[in-house]
C-alpha positions, 0 to 999 in steps of 0.5 A: 606886234608892228605892221608896216604902214605908209608904204608911200615913203619908202624913201624915209620922208615923213611929218609927223604933226599935231602930236599933243607933246613932242618930247624934243629932248634935245642934245646939248652936247654932253649927256644929260645930268642933274636938273638937266635929266628932267628937262624934255623940251616938249612942243605942244600941237608939235611936228617934225619932218624927216627927209631921206631917213633924217630929220630936217625940221622941228616945230609947231605943226603950223610951222611944219605943215606950211614950210614942208609939205612934200611927204606922207603925213602920220597924224599924232593927235592926242599922242606922246612923240618921244626919240626912239627908244634906246634899249642899252643894255641886253644880253639875247643870244643864249639858250636854256631856261633858268626860270627855277632859279627864281623859285629858288630866290624867293625860297631864300637860296643864296646865288652861291647855293644856286649855283651849287645847284646847277644854276647861274651863268654858267649854266647858261654858257654850257647850254649855249656852247651845246646850242645849234646856231639856227637855235640861238638865231630863233631865240634872238629873233623871239626876243628882238620881236618882244622888245620892239613891240616895246617901242625900241628903234635902237638896241644894244646887244652883247656876247658874253655867254661863250666865254672863249674866243671861239664861242664870242666870235660865234655870238657875235657872228650870229647877233650880226646874222639876226640883225637883218631880220629885225627893224630896229638898228643893232649895236654890238658889245663885246663882253668876253669879260663877262664872268671868271671861267669855272673850268678851271682857268684863273681869272688872271690867264683869262684876261690875257687871252681876252687881252692878247687873242679875244680882243684883236680878233673881234676887230679883225671880224669888225662887228663889235663897237664897244667891250663890255667887262665886268669889274666884280667880287669873285670875277675880275678885280679894279686892277684886272679891269683897268688891265683890259680897259686900257688895252680897249682904249689902245685899240680904238674900242670904246669901254662899258663896266659891270660893275658893283652888281652884287657887292661893293667891287669899286666898279663905279670909281674903276669905270669912271677912271677908266673913261668908261662910256657907262658902268652899269648895274650899281646896286651896291655902289657905297653913297660914299663912292658915288659922292666922292667920285661926283660929276661924271660924263660916264653914264651910270646905266640903273636896271630896276626890274633887274634889281627886283628879280634879284631881290637885291636887299638894296637898290641902286641909290639913283637920286644919289647919282642925279644930285652929284651931277652924274648922268643916268640912263635906264635899261632892261637887262634882257637876259637868260636869267629873266627876259624884261623885254618892256623898255616902257615898263622898265621907264615906269618901274624906275619911277616907282623904284628910284624915284625918278620923274617921268621925264628923268627916266624918260632921258634915260631910255633915250638921249642918255642912253645913246650916250651909253653906247657910244650913238649919240651923235645920231640918234636919242633926241630929236634934233636936225640931223639926226635919224629920223627915229621916234616912238609914239605913245597913245597918251597926251604926255609923257608923266603919263608913262609914270602912271600907266604902268603895265598898259600898252601905250606904244602906238607906232614907232618911226624908223628913219622915216618908216612908220610901223603901227602896232597891230593891238 
């Protein structure tokens, strides 16, 4: 866990100096794609000045120390300094535990067999509806603590286990309550159309409910800044997804899409045609579809740990996305199925699983992840004017994030100029 240090910088004033590698990942106005995804813009013996929680200067230690000498100093000698990590795909509000499903998968059971045995997302929905507010907030905060320990400074969180208007509003409210008890900045996503209901309501009727009742109520509540939805065979068709996407755009709410997680559902094409911020999972997106869709600004959010957990027959073709000038992000998919909380481990796994370079994976967990949640204007890179959010690793070069698999390399985090140091 982390403890607050440098108590004198309550105002968010700080100089970080002597970083062996200060990876700026500069924001050029669009998400990184193609060859640019492997560029980290490293400054050796780098430094950054933060005032009032915002970055005001970046450069060499000599320059920052000479020009900006009026703030507490954090010496990052021998360390790698990255933009604050952005976890862009998580489902932290749920009750119940589905650990037995993993054993059944290993034993060879299919998803349909597990659902027939009482498992799957619907079982989480039932348990979550039954749980008290206190239990759910406690579960959220446990996840928050573990995710923060991995160096995350911005965390996207989804509803999705309520699956009716009152339930979804409740989960967003509880996420908001829990957000006041963590140092991370929390970005709220409404995921009403997570799966098709299994209580007799048709998918078409449910989509109408999300469109005409849930979305207006969420906007009235004023919490969620994004709508997420599923385009998956057995849940919602591309046509139903587009119906929700268009309604969301009409209401001024950006959209993300769960796509191609368990089969080829035309989810990637649907997300791009709907001008979604991102499409997530993409495990079964055909190579032909990636090539025919071509370059996009829609971010492909890939989940390497999830693919390994679900024992999928294939993996997302991350290399082909990059070759086709698609910006790629990586995330944990922390959820009721499996509680993956380490974004640094996900960066390492993205390297071995997708054959990404460490730089490609780092861009995927910083700048491109910020674009995926619509928060790129003030985070995801070490640029003047952005939030003073940094993640500091106990290694000399970002390449080591790909080789130290599972090692606790996070040394400190800086959030708006306030320093939190690992107690390990």
